[in-house]
C-alpha positions in Angstrom: 73.8 24.6 -46.0 73.5 21.0 -47.9 74.9 17.8 -46.2 77.7 16.3 -48.4 78.5 13.0 -49.1 81.3 11.6 -47.5 83.7 11.8 -50.6 82.6 15.4 -51.2 83.4 16.2 -47.7 86.7 14.7 -47.8 87.6 16.3 -51.0 86.8 19.8 -50.0 89.0 19.0 -46.9 91.9 18.4 -49.1 91.3 21.7 -51.0 91.4 23.3 -47.7 94.4 21.9 -46.4 96.0 22.6 -49.8 94.9 26.1 -49.4 96.3 26.2 -45.7 99.5 24.7 -46.9 100.0 27.2 -49.5 99.7 30.3 -47.5 102.0 28.6 -44.9 104.5 28.3 -47.4 104.1 31.8 -48.7 104.7 32.8 -45.3 107.5 31.4 -44.8 109.1 32.4 -47.8 108.4 35.9 -46.7 109.9 35.2 -43.4 106.9 34.6 -41.4 106.4 31.1 -39.6 102.5 30.6 -38.8 101.5 27.5 -37.1 98.1 26.0 -37.7 95.3 27.7 -35.7 93.4 25.4 -33.5 90.0 26.4 -34.4 88.2 24.3 -36.7 87.5 26.0 -40.1 84.7 25.5 -42.2 83.7 25.7 -45.9 80.4 26.8 -47.3 78.7 25.0 -49.7 77.2 27.4 -52.2 76.0 25.0 -54.9 75.8 21.4 -55.8 74.7 20.6 -59.3 74.9 16.9 -61.3 77.3 16.6 -63.7 75.8 15.2 -66.9 77.7 14.0 -69.8 76.4 12.5 -73.2 78.0 9.0 -74.0 77.2 6.5 -77.2 75.2 3.7 -76.4 74.3 0.9 -78.5 70.7 -0.2 -78.6 69.2 -3.2 -80.3 65.6 -4.9 -81.0 64.3 -7.5 -82.8 62.0 -6.3 -85.6 59.9 -8.2 -88.1 61.5 -8.1 -91.6 59.6 -9.3 -94.9 61.8 -11.6 -97.0 62.8 -10.1 -100.4 62.0 -11.0 -103.8 65.2 -11.6 -105.5 63.6 -13.7 -108.2 65.0 -10.8 -111.1 68.5 -11.3 -110.1 68.2 -15.4 -109.7 66.5 -15.4 -113.2 69.4 -13.6 -114.6 72.1 -15.6 -112.7 70.5 -18.8 -113.4 70.0 -17.8 -117.4 74.0 -17.3 -117.7 74.7 -20.3 -115.7 72.4 -22.3 -117.8 73.7 -20.9 -121.3 77.1 -21.5 -120.4 76.6 -25.3 -119.3 74.4 -25.9 -122.2 77.0 -24.5 -124.5 79.7 -27.0 -122.9 77.3 -29.9 -123.2 76.1 -29.3 -126.8 78.2 -30.5 -130.0 78.0 -29.6 -133.5 74.5 -28.1 -134.9 73.1 -29.0 -131.4 75.2 -26.5 -129.4 72.9 -23.8 -130.1 70.1 -25.4 -129.2 71.4 -26.8 -126.0 72.8 -23.3 -125.0 69.4 -22.0 -125.4 67.8 -24.9 -123.5 70.1 -24.5 -120.7 69.4 -20.6 -120.6 65.7 -21.4 -120.2 66.1 -23.8 -117.6 68.5 -22.0 -115.8 66.5 -19.1 -115.8 63.4 -20.8 -114.8 65.3 -22.5 -111.8 67.1 -19.2 -110.7 63.5 -17.4 -110.6 62.3 -20.1 -108.1 65.0 -20.0 -106.2 65.5 -16.2 -106.0 61.5 -15.9 -104.9 61.1 -18.6 -102.3 61.9 -16.2 -99.4 59.6 -13.5 -101.0 56.5 -13.4 -98.6 58.3 -14.7 -95.7 58.3 -12.8 -92.3 61.4 -13.1 -89.8 62.8 -11.5 -87.1 66.1 -10.0 -87.1 68.2 -7.9 -84.6 68.9 -4.3 -85.4 71.1 -2.5 -83.3 71.9 1.1 -83.4 74.0 3.7 -81.4 72.4 6.5 -80.0 73.4 9.1 -77.6 72.4 9.0 -74.1 72.8 11.7 -71.4 73.7 10.2 -68.0 74.8 11.9 -64.6 78.4 11.0 -63.6 79.1 12.5 -60.4 78.6 16.0 -59.0 79.8 19.8 -59.5 80.1 21.5 -56.2 81.0 25.0 -55.4 82.1 26.1 -52.1 83.7 29.3 -50.3 86.5 28.9 -48.2 88.8 31.8 -46.4 86.8 34.1 -48.5 87.8 32.8 -52.0 85.3 30.5 -54.2 86.4 27.2 -55.3 84.6 24.6 -57.8 85.4 20.8 -57.6 84.1 18.0 -60.1 83.6 14.5 -58.5 83.1 11.9 -61.0 81.6 8.3 -60.1 
């Protein structure tokens, strides 16, 4: 027989009391009155096992991330923006030349700005949700008055 924690013993005691009250109520319905006996009744613990549950838990860590090369996107966006600005600035026959020059200057600027983080490593926090199995209480199986009971005790 194993030694139970105070909480387990108290809950088993409540189960024993409830079983006794049900039997006493059944006896009263049948016209028999039974008085609680003076002897102490004992429940026998048959098994205690951990109650394991799986819960989601977020785990975060610092990882070294290489900078991205965005020079292609910068070239395209810069070229379009420069072409639009050159078209707005140019007048008459110079409008086509201003548009072309604005597109070239914008593309070069966009490429330089987009590629400036390439090759630069930096730390970033990356979080993932993972399942974690933990113990939350116990499952106790006991015998009382010839009947088996199973009770779950949570933390």
